[in-house]
mmCIF file as Biopython writes it, N, C-alpha, C and O atoms, coordinates in Angstrom:
data_model
#
loop_
_atom_site.group_PDB
_atom_site.id
_atom_site.type_symbol
_atom_site.label_atom_id
_atom_site.label_alt_id
_atom_site.label_comp_id
_atom_site.label_asym_id
_atom_site.label_entity_id
_atom_site.label_seq_id
_atom_site.pdbx_PDB_ins_code
_atom_site.Cartn_x
_atom_site.Cartn_y
_atom_site.Cartn_z
_atom_site.occupancy
_atom_site.B_iso_or_equiv
_atom_site.auth_seq_id
_atom_site.auth_asym_id
_atom_site.pdbx_PDB_model_num
ATOM 1   N N  . MET A ? 1  ? 51.317 86.498 86.952  1.0 0.0 1  A 1 
ATOM 2   C CA . MET A ? 1  ? 51.276 86.014 88.331  1.0 0.0 1  A 1 
ATOM 3   C C  . MET A ? 1  ? 52.298 86.203 89.101  1.0 0.0 1  A 1 
ATOM 4   O O  . MET A ? 1  ? 53.462 85.949 88.789  1.0 0.0 1  A 1 
ATOM 5   N N  . LEU A ? 2  ? 51.879 86.711 90.269  1.0 0.0 2  A 1 
ATOM 6   C CA . LEU A ? 2  ? 52.755 87.359 91.268  1.0 0.0 2  A 1 
ATOM 7   C C  . LEU A ? 2  ? 53.667 86.017 92.170  1.0 0.0 2  A 1 
ATOM 8   O O  . LEU A ? 2  ? 53.025 85.055 92.591  1.0 0.0 2  A 1 
ATOM 9   N N  . LYS A ? 3  ? 54.780 86.082 92.328  1.0 0.0 3  A 1 
ATOM 10  C CA . LYS A ? 3  ? 55.474 84.761 93.021  1.0 0.0 3  A 1 
ATOM 11  C C  . LYS A ? 3  ? 55.929 85.577 94.166  1.0 0.0 3  A 1 
ATOM 12  O O  . LYS A ? 3  ? 56.498 86.669 94.171  1.0 0.0 3  A 1 
ATOM 13  N N  . THR A ? 4  ? 55.482 84.660 95.327  1.0 0.0 4  A 1 
ATOM 14  C CA . THR A ? 4  ? 55.982 85.100 96.735  1.0 0.0 4  A 1 
ATOM 15  C C  . THR A ? 4  ? 56.697 83.940 97.241  1.0 0.0 4  A 1 
ATOM 16  O O  . THR A ? 4  ? 56.572 82.770 96.880  1.0 0.0 4  A 1 
ATOM 17  N N  . SER A ? 5  ? 57.526 84.468 98.198  1.0 0.0 5  A 1 
ATOM 18  C CA . SER A ? 5  ? 58.472 83.375 98.874  1.0 0.0 5  A 1 
ATOM 19  C C  . SER A ? 5  ? 58.377 83.809 100.521 1.0 0.0 5  A 1 
ATOM 20  O O  . SER A ? 5  ? 58.205 84.987 100.834 1.0 0.0 5  A 1 
ATOM 21  N N  . THR A ? 6  ? 58.482 82.950 101.331 1.0 0.0 6  A 1 
ATOM 22  C CA . THR A ? 6  ? 58.531 82.951 102.763 1.0 0.0 6  A 1 
ATOM 23  C C  . THR A ? 6  ? 59.588 82.333 103.275 1.0 0.0 6  A 1 
ATOM 24  O O  . THR A ? 6  ? 59.876 81.180 102.954 1.0 0.0 6  A 1 
ATOM 25  N N  . THR A ? 7  ? 60.348 83.114 104.217 1.0 0.0 7  A 1 
ATOM 26  C CA . THR A ? 7  ? 61.444 82.791 104.863 1.0 0.0 7  A 1 
ATOM 27  C C  . THR A ? 7  ? 61.146 82.761 106.110 1.0 0.0 7  A 1 
ATOM 28  O O  . THR A ? 7  ? 60.727 83.817 106.583 1.0 0.0 7  A 1 
ATOM 29  N N  . LEU A ? 8  ? 61.248 81.741 106.885 1.0 0.0 8  A 1 
ATOM 30  C CA . LEU A ? 8  ? 60.968 81.525 108.423 1.0 0.0 8  A 1 
ATOM 31  C C  . LEU A ? 8  ? 62.330 81.467 109.249 1.0 0.0 8  A 1 
ATOM 32  O O  . LEU A ? 8  ? 63.028 80.492 108.971 1.0 0.0 8  A 1 
ATOM 33  N N  . ASP A ? 9  ? 62.756 82.205 110.067 1.0 0.0 9  A 1 
ATOM 34  C CA . ASP A ? 9  ? 63.815 82.062 110.790 1.0 0.0 9  A 1 
ATOM 35  C C  . ASP A ? 9  ? 63.436 81.550 111.962 1.0 0.0 9  A 1 
ATOM 36  O O  . ASP A ? 9  ? 62.466 81.974 112.591 1.0 0.0 9  A 1 
ATOM 37  N N  . LEU A ? 10 ? 64.291 80.456 112.393 1.0 0.0 10 A 1 
ATOM 38  C CA . LEU A ? 10 ? 64.187 79.851 113.506 1.0 0.0 10 A 1 
ATOM 39  C C  . LEU A ? 10 ? 65.396 80.102 114.361 1.0 0.0 10 A 1 
ATOM 40  O O  . LEU A ? 10 ? 66.533 79.995 113.901 1.0 0.0 10 A 1 
ATOM 41  N N  . SER A ? 11 ? 65.130 80.465 115.705 1.0 0.0 11 A 1 
ATOM 42  C CA . SER A ? 11 ? 66.279 80.390 116.676 1.0 0.0 11 A 1 
ATOM 43  C C  . SER A ? 11 ? 66.502 78.920 116.904 1.0 0.0 11 A 1 
ATOM 44  O O  . SER A ? 11 ? 65.824 78.044 116.368 1.0 0.0 11 A 1 
ATOM 45  N N  . ARG A ? 12 ? 67.573 78.693 117.801 1.0 0.0 12 A 1 
ATOM 46  C CA . ARG A ? 12 ? 67.984 77.230 118.491 1.0 0.0 12 A 1 
ATOM 47  C C  . ARG A ? 12 ? 66.814 76.797 119.146 1.0 0.0 12 A 1 
ATOM 48  O O  . ARG A ? 12 ? 66.281 75.698 118.993 1.0 0.0 12 A 1 
ATOM 49  N N  . ALA A ? 13 ? 66.368 77.881 120.022 1.0 0.0 13 A 1 
ATOM 50  C CA . ALA A ? 13 ? 65.151 77.535 121.202 1.0 0.0 13 A 1 
ATOM 51  C C  . ALA A ? 13 ? 63.848 77.287 120.182 1.0 0.0 13 A 1 
ATOM 52  O O  . ALA A ? 13 ? 62.908 76.579 120.542 1.0 0.0 13 A 1 
ATOM 53  N N  . ASP A ? 14 ? 63.881 77.883 118.990 1.0 0.0 14 A 1 
ATOM 54  C CA . ASP A ? 14 ? 62.333 77.576 118.334 1.0 0.0 14 A 1 
ATOM 55  C C  . ASP A ? 14 ? 62.747 76.366 117.603 1.0 0.0 14 A 1 
ATOM 56  O O  . ASP A ? 14 ? 61.768 75.703 117.262 1.0 0.0 14 A 1 
ATOM 57  N N  . ILE A ? 15 ? 63.930 75.838 117.235 1.0 0.0 15 A 1 
ATOM 58  C CA . ILE A ? 15 ? 63.993 74.523 116.629 1.0 0.0 15 A 1 
ATOM 59  C C  . ILE A ? 15 ? 63.557 73.483 117.856 1.0 0.0 15 A 1 
ATOM 60  O O  . ILE A ? 15 ? 62.512 72.834 117.895 1.0 0.0 15 A 1 
ATOM 61  N N  . LEU A ? 16 ? 64.494 73.489 118.727 1.0 0.0 16 A 1 
ATOM 62  C CA . LEU A ? 16 ? 64.073 72.714 120.062 1.0 0.0 16 A 1 
ATOM 63  C C  . LEU A ? 16 ? 62.935 72.376 120.461 1.0 0.0 16 A 1 
ATOM 64  O O  . LEU A ? 16 ? 62.514 71.232 120.635 1.0 0.0 16 A 1 
ATOM 65  N N  . ALA A ? 17 ? 62.149 73.841 120.690 1.0 0.0 17 A 1 
ATOM 66  C CA . ALA A ? 17 ? 60.895 73.495 121.152 1.0 0.0 17 A 1 
ATOM 67  C C  . ALA A ? 17 ? 59.628 72.860 120.047 1.0 0.0 17 A 1 
ATOM 68  O O  . ALA A ? 17 ? 58.679 72.177 120.431 1.0 0.0 17 A 1 
ATOM 69  N N  . ARG A ? 18 ? 59.865 73.239 118.730 1.0 0.0 18 A 1 
ATOM 70  C CA . ARG A ? 18 ? 59.388 72.435 117.711 1.0 0.0 18 A 1 
ATOM 71  C C  . ARG A ? 18 ? 59.562 71.034 117.897 1.0 0.0 18 A 1 
ATOM 72  O O  . ARG A ? 18 ? 58.668 70.215 118.111 1.0 0.0 18 A 1 
ATOM 73  N N  . LEU A ? 19 ? 61.002 70.788 117.781 1.0 0.0 19 A 1 
ATOM 74  C CA . LEU A ? 19 ? 61.347 69.131 117.917 1.0 0.0 19 A 1 
ATOM 75  C C  . LEU A ? 19 ? 60.765 68.423 119.124 1.0 0.0 19 A 1 
ATOM 76  O O  . LEU A ? 19 ? 60.189 67.337 119.063 1.0 0.0 19 A 1 
ATOM 77  N N  . ASP A ? 20 ? 60.969 69.153 120.261 1.0 0.0 20 A 1 
ATOM 78  C CA . ASP A ? 20 ? 60.636 68.251 121.640 1.0 0.0 20 A 1 
ATOM 79  C C  . ASP A ? 20 ? 59.019 68.217 121.746 1.0 0.0 20 A 1 
ATOM 80  O O  . ASP A ? 20 ? 58.356 67.240 122.093 1.0 0.0 20 A 1 
ATOM 81  N N  . GLY A ? 21 ? 58.585 69.334 121.418 1.0 0.0 21 A 1 
ATOM 82  C CA . GLY A ? 21 ? 56.956 69.115 121.268 1.0 0.0 21 A 1 
ATOM 83  C C  . GLY A ? 21 ? 56.179 68.226 120.393 1.0 0.0 21 A 1 
ATOM 84  O O  . GLY A ? 21 ? 55.105 67.666 120.615 1.0 0.0 21 A 1 
ATOM 85  N N  . ALA A ? 22 ? 57.119 68.201 119.099 1.0 0.0 22 A 1 
ATOM 86  C CA . ALA A ? 22 ? 56.460 67.063 118.261 1.0 0.0 22 A 1 
ATOM 87  C C  . ALA A ? 22 ? 56.815 65.748 118.615 1.0 0.0 22 A 1 
ATOM 88  O O  . ALA A ? 22 ? 56.062 64.815 118.334 1.0 0.0 22 A 1 
ATOM 89  N N  . THR A ? 23 ? 58.032 65.549 119.283 1.0 0.0 23 A 1 
ATOM 90  C CA . THR A ? 23 ? 58.337 64.064 119.530 1.0 0.0 23 A 1 
ATOM 91  C C  . THR A ? 23 ? 57.666 63.640 120.608 1.0 0.0 23 A 1 
ATOM 92  O O  . THR A ? 23 ? 57.413 62.445 120.764 1.0 0.0 23 A 1 
ATOM 93  N N  . LYS A ? 24 ? 57.282 64.631 121.523 1.0 0.0 24 A 1 
ATOM 94  C CA . LYS A ? 24 ? 56.568 63.871 122.765 1.0 0.0 24 A 1 
ATOM 95  C C  . LYS A ? 24 ? 55.133 63.858 122.300 1.0 0.0 24 A 1 
ATOM 96  O O  . LYS A ? 24 ? 54.433 62.909 122.654 1.0 0.0 24 A 1 
ATOM 97  N N  . GLU A ? 25 ? 54.657 64.742 121.599 1.0 0.0 25 A 1 
ATOM 98  C CA . GLU A ? 25 ? 53.141 64.679 121.095 1.0 0.0 25 A 1 
ATOM 99  C C  . GLU A ? 25 ? 52.909 63.323 120.197 1.0 0.0 25 A 1 
ATOM 100 O O  . GLU A ? 25 ? 51.881 62.662 120.345 1.0 0.0 25 A 1 
ATOM 101 N N  . ARG A ? 26 ? 53.923 62.951 119.261 1.0 0.0 26 A 1 
ATOM 102 C CA . ARG A ? 26 ? 53.803 61.604 118.449 1.0 0.0 26 A 1 
ATOM 103 C C  . ARG A ? 26 ? 54.255 60.488 118.816 1.0 0.0 26 A 1 
ATOM 104 O O  . ARG A ? 26 ? 53.599 59.453 118.709 1.0 0.0 26 A 1 
ATOM 105 N N  . LEU A ? 27 ? 55.588 60.548 119.362 1.0 0.0 27 A 1 
ATOM 106 C CA . LEU A ? 27 ? 55.998 59.278 120.013 1.0 0.0 27 A 1 
ATOM 107 C C  . LEU A ? 27 ? 56.438 59.093 121.346 1.0 0.0 27 A 1 
ATOM 108 O O  . LEU A ? 27 ? 57.137 58.148 121.712 1.0 0.0 27 A 1 
ATOM 109 N N  . ARG A ? 28 ? 55.885 60.304 122.299 1.0 0.0 28 A 1 
ATOM 110 C CA . ARG A ? 28 ? 55.872 60.164 123.829 1.0 0.0 28 A 1 
ATOM 111 C C  . ARG A ? 28 ? 57.424 60.143 124.155 1.0 0.0 28 A 1 
ATOM 112 O O  . ARG A ? 28 ? 57.657 59.630 125.250 1.0 0.0 28 A 1 
ATOM 113 N N  . ILE A ? 29 ? 58.351 60.507 123.577 1.0 0.0 29 A 1 
ATOM 114 C CA . ILE A ? 29 ? 59.757 60.713 123.677 1.0 0.0 29 A 1 
ATOM 115 C C  . ILE A ? 29 ? 60.052 62.136 123.623 1.0 0.0 29 A 1 
ATOM 116 O O  . ILE A ? 29 ? 59.524 62.914 122.829 1.0 0.0 29 A 1 
ATOM 117 N N  . PRO A ? 30 ? 61.011 62.475 124.595 1.0 0.0 30 A 1 
ATOM 118 C CA . PRO A ? 30 ? 61.857 63.870 124.167 1.0 0.0 30 A 1 
ATOM 119 C C  . PRO A ? 30 ? 62.831 63.794 122.891 1.0 0.0 30 A 1 
ATOM 120 O O  . PRO A ? 30 ? 63.346 62.774 122.431 1.0 0.0 30 A 1 
ATOM 121 N N  . ALA A ? 31 ? 62.948 64.962 122.481 1.0 0.0 31 A 1 
ATOM 122 C CA . ALA A ? 31 ? 63.879 65.142 121.337 1.0 0.0 31 A 1 
ATOM 123 C C  . ALA A ? 31 ? 65.281 64.395 121.253 1.0 0.0 31 A 1 
ATOM 124 O O  . ALA A ? 31 ? 65.667 63.722 120.298 1.0 0.0 31 A 1 
ATOM 125 N N  . ARG A ? 32 ? 66.030 64.665 122.544 1.0 0.0 32 A 1 
ATOM 126 C CA . ARG A ? 32 ? 67.195 63.809 122.626 1.0 0.0 32 A 1 
ATOM 127 C C  . ARG A ? 32 ? 67.092 62.481 122.302 1.0 0.0 32 A 1 
ATOM 128 O O  . ARG A ? 32 ? 67.969 62.015 121.573 1.0 0.0 32 A 1 
ATOM 129 N N  . GLU A ? 33 ? 66.179 61.751 122.702 1.0 0.0 33 A 1 
ATOM 130 C CA . GLU A ? 33 ? 65.777 60.244 122.722 1.0 0.0 33 A 1 
ATOM 131 C C  . GLU A ? 33 ? 65.675 60.055 121.143 1.0 0.0 33 A 1 
ATOM 132 O O  . GLU A ? 33 ? 66.383 59.296 120.481 1.0 0.0 33 A 1 
ATOM 133 N N  . PHE A ? 34 ? 64.806 60.768 120.727 1.0 0.0 34 A 1 
ATOM 134 C CA . PHE A ? 34 ? 64.421 60.871 119.159 1.0 0.0 34 A 1 
ATOM 135 C C  . PHE A ? 34 ? 65.878 60.838 118.475 1.0 0.0 34 A 1 
ATOM 136 O O  . PHE A ? 34 ? 66.259 59.844 117.858 1.0 0.0 34 A 1 
ATOM 137 N N  . VAL A ? 35 ? 66.584 61.876 118.610 1.0 0.0 35 A 1 
ATOM 138 C CA . VAL A ? 35 ? 67.934 61.924 117.960 1.0 0.0 35 A 1 
ATOM 139 C C  . VAL A ? 35 ? 68.661 60.850 118.250 1.0 0.0 35 A 1 
ATOM 140 O O  . VAL A ? 35 ? 69.336 60.391 117.329 1.0 0.0 35 A 1 
ATOM 141 N N  . ARG A ? 36 ? 68.698 60.383 119.175 1.0 0.0 36 A 1 
ATOM 142 C CA . ARG A ? 36 ? 69.603 58.893 119.666 1.0 0.0 36 A 1 
ATOM 143 C C  . ARG A ? 36 ? 68.933 57.902 118.795 1.0 0.0 36 A 1 
ATOM 144 O O  . ARG A ? 36 ? 69.573 57.280 117.947 1.0 0.0 36 A 1 
ATOM 145 N N  . LEU A ? 37 ? 67.780 57.752 118.961 1.0 0.0 37 A 1 
ATOM 146 C CA . LEU A ? 37 ? 67.346 56.548 117.868 1.0 0.0 37 A 1 
ATOM 147 C C  . LEU A ? 37 ? 67.686 56.814 116.325 1.0 0.0 37 A 1 
ATOM 148 O O  . LEU A ? 37 ? 68.235 55.918 115.683 1.0 0.0 37 A 1 
ATOM 149 N N  . TYR A ? 38 ? 67.393 57.930 115.779 1.0 0.0 38 A 1 
ATOM 150 C CA . TYR A ? 38 ? 67.657 58.325 114.480 1.0 0.0 38 A 1 
ATOM 151 C C  . TYR A ? 38 ? 69.179 57.945 114.308 1.0 0.0 38 A 1 
ATOM 152 O O  . TYR A ? 38 ? 69.453 57.176 113.386 1.0 0.0 38 A 1 
ATOM 153 N N  . ARG A ? 39 ? 70.049 58.352 115.003 1.0 0.0 39 A 1 
ATOM 154 C CA . ARG A ? 39 ? 71.471 58.343 114.783 1.0 0.0 39 A 1 
ATOM 155 C C  . ARG A ? 39 ? 71.928 56.966 114.986 1.0 0.0 39 A 1 
ATOM 156 O O  . ARG A ? 39 ? 73.043 56.656 114.565 1.0 0.0 39 A 1 
ATOM 157 N N  . ALA A ? 40 ? 71.126 56.028 115.638 1.0 0.0 40 A 1 
ATOM 158 C CA . ALA A ? 40 ? 71.549 54.518 115.907 1.0 0.0 40 A 1 
ATOM 159 C C  . ALA A ? 40 ? 70.911 53.902 114.852 1.0 0.0 40 A 1 
ATOM 160 O O  . ALA A ? 40 ? 71.133 52.696 114.746 1.0 0.0 40 A 1 
ATOM 161 N N  . GLY A ? 41 ? 70.079 54.478 113.937 1.0 0.0 41 A 1 
ATOM 162 C CA . GLY A ? 41 ? 69.624 53.844 112.856 1.0 0.0 41 A 1 
ATOM 163 C C  . GLY A ? 41 ? 68.080 52.889 113.314 1.0 0.0 41 A 1 
ATOM 164 O O  . GLY A ? 41 ? 67.691 51.936 112.638 1.0 0.0 41 A 1 
ATOM 165 N N  . LYS A ? 42 ? 67.479 53.306 114.370 1.0 0.0 42 A 1 
ATOM 166 C CA . LYS A ? 42 ? 66.613 52.641 115.105 1.0 0.0 42 A 1 
ATOM 167 C C  . LYS A ? 42 ? 65.236 52.904 114.850 1.0 0.0 42 A 1 
ATOM 168 O O  . LYS A ? 42 ? 64.333 52.160 115.232 1.0 0.0 42 A 1 
ATOM 169 N N  . LEU A ? 43 ? 65.069 53.956 114.207 1.0 0.0 43 A 1 
ATOM 170 C CA . LEU A ? 43 ? 63.679 54.409 113.738 1.0 0.0 43 A 1 
ATOM 171 C C  . LEU A ? 43 ? 63.025 53.838 112.394 1.0 0.0 43 A 1 
ATOM 172 O O  . LEU A ? 43 ? 63.557 54.012 111.298 1.0 0.0 43 A 1 
ATOM 173 N N  . GLU A ? 44 ? 61.945 53.210 112.553 1.0 0.0 44 A 1 
ATOM 174 C CA . GLU A ? 44 ? 61.192 52.684 111.045 1.0 0.0 44 A 1 
ATOM 175 C C  . GLU A ? 44 ? 60.617 53.635 110.323 1.0 0.0 44 A 1 
ATOM 176 O O  . GLU A ? 44 ? 60.364 54.624 111.012 1.0 0.0 44 A 1 
ATOM 177 N N  . ASP A ? 45 ? 60.304 53.734 109.188 1.0 0.0 45 A 1 
ATOM 178 C CA . ASP A ? 45 ? 59.336 54.460 108.467 1.0 0.0 45 A 1 
ATOM 179 C C  . ASP A ? 45 ? 60.039 56.100 108.461 1.0 0.0 45 A 1 
ATOM 180 O O  . ASP A ? 45 ? 59.342 57.032 108.863 1.0 0.0 45 A 1 
ATOM 181 N N  . LEU A ? 46 ? 61.218 56.303 108.057 1.0 0.0 46 A 1 
ATOM 182 C CA . LEU A ? 46 ? 61.717 57.646 108.492 1.0 0.0 46 A 1 
ATOM 183 C C  . LEU A ? 46 ? 60.864 58.787 107.433 1.0 0.0 46 A 1 
ATOM 184 O O  . LEU A ? 46 ? 61.017 59.998 107.591 1.0 0.0 46 A 1 
ATOM 185 N N  . GLY A ? 47 ? 60.086 58.299 106.505 1.0 0.0 47 A 1 
ATOM 186 C CA . GLY A ? 47 ? 59.326 59.208 105.833 1.0 0.0 47 A 1 
ATOM 187 C C  . GLY A ? 47 ? 58.269 59.915 106.636 1.0 0.0 47 A 1 
ATOM 188 O O  . GLY A ? 47 ? 57.884 61.053 106.370 1.0 0.0 47 A 1 
ATOM 189 N N  . SER A ? 48 ? 57.789 59.136 107.699 1.0 0.0 48 A 1 
ATOM 190 C CA . SER A ? 48 ? 56.894 59.926 108.592 1.0 0.0 48 A 1 
ATOM 191 C C  . SER A ? 48 ? 57.618 60.591 109.544 1.0 0.0 48 A 1 
ATOM 192 O O  . SER A ? 48 ? 56.996 61.343 110.294 1.0 0.0 48 A 1 
ATOM 193 N N  . PHE A ? 49 ? 58.577 60.496 109.649 1.0 0.0 49 A 1 
ATOM 194 C CA . PHE A ? 49 ? 59.617 61.737 110.480 1.0 0.0 49 A 1 
ATOM 195 C C  . PHE A ? 49 ? 60.288 62.623 109.629 1.0 0.0 49 A 1 
ATOM 196 O O  . PHE A ? 49 ? 61.219 63.316 110.042 1.0 0.0 49 A 1 
ATOM 197 N N  . ALA A ? 50 ? 59.878 62.657 108.439 1.0 0.0 50 A 1 
ATOM 198 C CA . ALA A ? 50 ? 61.002 63.961 107.548 1.0 0.0 50 A 1 
ATOM 199 C C  . ALA A ? 50 ? 60.863 65.234 108.248 1.0 0.0 50 A 1 
ATOM 200 O O  . ALA A ? 50 ? 61.842 65.965 108.399 1.0 0.0 50 A 1 
ATOM 201 N N  . ASP A ? 51 ? 59.694 65.545 108.689 1.0 0.0 51 A 1 
ATOM 202 C CA . ASP A ? 51 ? 59.748 66.769 109.290 1.0 0.0 51 A 1 
ATOM 203 C C  . ASP A ? 51 ? 60.506 67.215 110.615 1.0 0.0 51 A 1 
ATOM 204 O O  . ASP A ? 51 ? 60.872 68.360 110.883 1.0 0.0 51 A 1 
ATOM 205 N N  . LEU A ? 52 ? 60.663 66.080 111.380 1.0 0.0 52 A 1 
ATOM 206 C CA . LEU A ? 52 ? 61.240 66.145 112.655 1.0 0.0 52 A 1 
ATOM 207 C C  . LEU A ? 52 ? 62.858 66.035 112.141 1.0 0.0 52 A 1 
ATOM 208 O O  . LEU A ? 52 ? 63.641 66.856 112.619 1.0 0.0 52 A 1 
ATOM 209 N N  . ILE A ? 53 ? 63.318 65.125 111.263 1.0 0.0 53 A 1 
ATOM 210 C CA . ILE A ? 53 ? 64.505 65.016 110.844 1.0 0.0 53 A 1 
ATOM 211 C C  . ILE A ? 53 ? 65.089 66.292 110.142 1.0 0.0 53 A 1 
ATOM 212 O O  . ILE A ? 53 ? 66.231 66.672 110.402 1.0 0.0 53 A 1 
ATOM 213 N N  . SER A ? 54 ? 64.319 66.914 109.288 1.0 0.0 54 A 1 
ATOM 214 C CA . SER A ? 54 ? 64.773 68.319 108.829 1.0 0.0 54 A 1 
ATOM 215 C C  . SER A ? 54 ? 65.330 69.260 109.851 1.0 0.0 54 A 1 
ATOM 216 O O  . SER A ? 54 ? 66.376 69.899 109.735 1.0 0.0 54 A 1 
ATOM 217 N N  . LEU A ? 55 ? 64.310 69.269 111.105 1.0 0.0 55 A 1 
ATOM 218 C CA . LEU A ? 55 ? 64.749 70.079 112.134 1.0 0.0 55 A 1 
ATOM 219 C C  . LEU A ? 55 ? 66.106 69.844 112.536 1.0 0.0 55 A 1 
ATOM 220 O O  . LEU A ? 55 ? 66.989 70.687 112.697 1.0 0.0 55 A 1 
ATOM 221 N N  . ILE A ? 56 ? 66.173 68.527 112.687 1.0 0.0 56 A 1 
ATOM 222 C CA . ILE A ? 56 ? 67.670 67.986 113.203 1.0 0.0 56 A 1 
ATOM 223 C C  . ILE A ? 56 ? 68.838 68.960 112.383 1.0 0.0 56 A 1 
ATOM 224 O O  . ILE A ? 56 ? 69.691 69.668 112.918 1.0 0.0 56 A 1 
ATOM 225 N N  . TYR A ? 57 ? 68.609 68.773 111.004 1.0 0.0 57 A 1 
ATOM 226 C CA . TYR A ? 57 ? 69.712 69.377 110.354 1.0 0.0 57 A 1 
ATOM 227 C C  . TYR A ? 57 ? 69.739 70.849 110.131 1.0 0.0 57 A 1 
ATOM 228 O O  . TYR A ? 57 ? 70.500 71.464 109.384 1.0 0.0 57 A 1 
ATOM 229 N N  . LEU A ? 58 ? 68.676 71.380 110.986 1.0 0.0 58 A 1 
ATOM 230 C CA . LEU A ? 58 ? 68.986 72.889 110.920 1.0 0.0 58 A 1 
ATOM 231 C C  . LEU A ? 58 ? 69.812 73.222 112.110 1.0 0.0 58 A 1 
ATOM 232 O O  . LEU A ? 58 ? 70.007 74.410 112.369 1.0 0.0 58 A 1 
ATOM 233 N N  . LEU A ? 59 ? 70.303 72.309 112.842 1.0 0.0 59 A 1 
ATOM 234 C CA . LEU A ? 59 ? 71.261 72.697 114.224 1.0 0.0 59 A 1 
ATOM 235 C C  . LEU A ? 59 ? 72.661 72.528 113.692 1.0 0.0 59 A 1 
ATOM 236 O O  . LEU A ? 59 ? 72.765 71.758 112.737 1.0 0.0 59 A 1 
ATOM 237 N N  . PRO A ? 60 ? 73.614 73.034 114.080 1.0 0.0 60 A 1 
ATOM 238 C CA . PRO A ? 60 ? 74.868 72.602 113.988 1.0 0.0 60 A 1 
ATOM 239 C C  . PRO A ? 60 ? 75.379 71.503 114.480 1.0 0.0 60 A 1 
ATOM 240 O O  . PRO A ? 60 ? 74.880 71.002 115.487 1.0 0.0 60 A 1 
ATOM 241 N N  . GLU A ? 61 ? 76.429 70.958 113.870 1.0 0.0 61 A 1 
ATOM 242 C CA . GLU A ? 61 ? 77.024 69.649 114.174 1.0 0.0 61 A 1 
ATOM 243 C C  . GLU A ? 61 ? 77.446 69.443 115.564 1.0 0.0 61 A 1 
ATOM 244 O O  . GLU A ? 61 ? 77.687 68.341 116.057 1.0 0.0 61 A 1 
ATOM 245 N N  . ASP A ? 62 ? 77.520 70.579 116.168 1.0 0.0 62 A 1 
ATOM 246 C CA . ASP A ? 62 ? 78.283 70.548 117.457 1.0 0.0 62 A 1 
ATOM 247 C C  . ASP A ? 62 ? 77.276 71.031 118.488 1.0 0.0 62 A 1 
ATOM 248 O O  . ASP A ? 62 ? 77.572 71.546 119.566 1.0 0.0 62 A 1 
ATOM 249 N N  . ASP A ? 63 ? 76.013 70.797 118.012 1.0 0.0 63 A 1 
ATOM 250 C CA . ASP A ? 63 ? 75.001 71.323 118.975 1.0 0.0 63 A 1 
ATOM 251 C C  . ASP A ? 63 ? 74.939 70.415 120.386 1.0 0.0 63 A 1 
ATOM 252 O O  . ASP A ? 63 ? 75.338 69.252 120.320 1.0 0.0 63 A 1 
ATOM 253 N N  . PRO A ? 64 ? 74.520 70.856 121.460 1.0 0.0 64 A 1 
ATOM 254 C CA . PRO A ? 64 ? 74.857 70.109 122.671 1.0 0.0 64 A 1 
ATOM 255 C C  . PRO A ? 64 ? 73.585 68.919 122.649 1.0 0.0 64 A 1 
ATOM 256 O O  . PRO A ? 64 ? 73.769 67.869 123.264 1.0 0.0 64 A 1 
ATOM 257 N N  . LEU A ? 65 ? 72.478 69.121 122.011 1.0 0.0 65 A 1 
ATOM 258 C CA . LEU A ? 65 ? 71.480 68.270 121.605 1.0 0.0 65 A 1 
ATOM 259 C C  . LEU A ? 65 ? 72.164 66.950 121.258 1.0 0.0 65 A 1 
ATOM 260 O O  . LEU A ? 65 ? 71.951 65.982 121.989 1.0 0.0 65 A 1 
ATOM 261 N N  . PHE A ? 66 ? 72.905 66.843 120.284 1.0 0.0 66 A 1 
ATOM 262 C CA . PHE A ? 66 ? 73.791 65.866 119.855 1.0 0.0 66 A 1 
ATOM 263 C C  . PHE A ? 66 ? 74.627 65.129 120.672 1.0 0.0 66 A 1 
ATOM 264 O O  . PHE A ? 66 ? 74.859 63.929 120.529 1.0 0.0 66 A 1 
ATOM 265 N N  . ALA A ? 67 ? 75.083 65.858 121.539 1.0 0.0 67 A 1 
ATOM 266 C CA . ALA A ? 67 ? 76.135 65.229 122.714 1.0 0.0 67 A 1 
ATOM 267 C C  . ALA A ? 67 ? 75.209 64.596 123.776 1.0 0.0 67 A 1 
ATOM 268 O O  . ALA A ? 67 ? 75.652 63.592 124.334 1.0 0.0 67 A 1 
ATOM 269 N N  . ASP A ? 68 ? 73.895 65.074 124.162 1.0 0.0 68 A 1 
ATOM 270 C CA . ASP A ? 68 ? 72.979 64.728 124.953 1.0 0.0 68 A 1 
ATOM 271 C C  . ASP A ? 68 ? 72.453 63.268 124.618 1.0 0.0 68 A 1 
ATOM 272 O O  . ASP A ? 68 ? 72.207 62.339 125.387 1.0 0.0 68 A 1 
ATOM 273 N N  . ALA A ? 69 ? 72.359 63.346 123.263 1.0 0.0 69 A 1 
ATOM 274 C CA . ALA A ? 69 ? 71.777 61.929 122.585 1.0 0.0 69 A 1 
ATOM 275 C C  . ALA A ? 69 ? 72.718 60.958 122.176 1.0 0.0 69 A 1 
ATOM 276 O O  . ALA A ? 69 ? 72.424 60.077 121.368 1.0 0.0 69 A 1 
ATOM 277 N N  . ALA A ? 70 ? 73.782 61.064 122.667 1.0 0.0 70 A 1 
ATOM 278 C CA . ALA A ? 70 ? 74.923 60.263 122.458 1.0 0.0 70 A 1 
ATOM 279 C C  . ALA A ? 70 ? 74.758 58.799 123.303 1.0 0.0 70 A 1 
ATOM 280 O O  . ALA A ? 70 ? 75.651 57.954 123.251 1.0 0.0 70 A 1 
#
């Protein structure tokens, strides 16, 4: 059996576009608001947002998105 692996390289712009698009579509809020709510512990059912949360952790800790969401 042949094993294959796929690597997806995402730029900061790609990550932000995916995150902002998904938060606006699913929650009707921008990414910075989603990050603020997540960091404040105000999101319920985190499992339903695991894909979005994983995108957050692809960004460096000093990313401007986090300052905007403070």
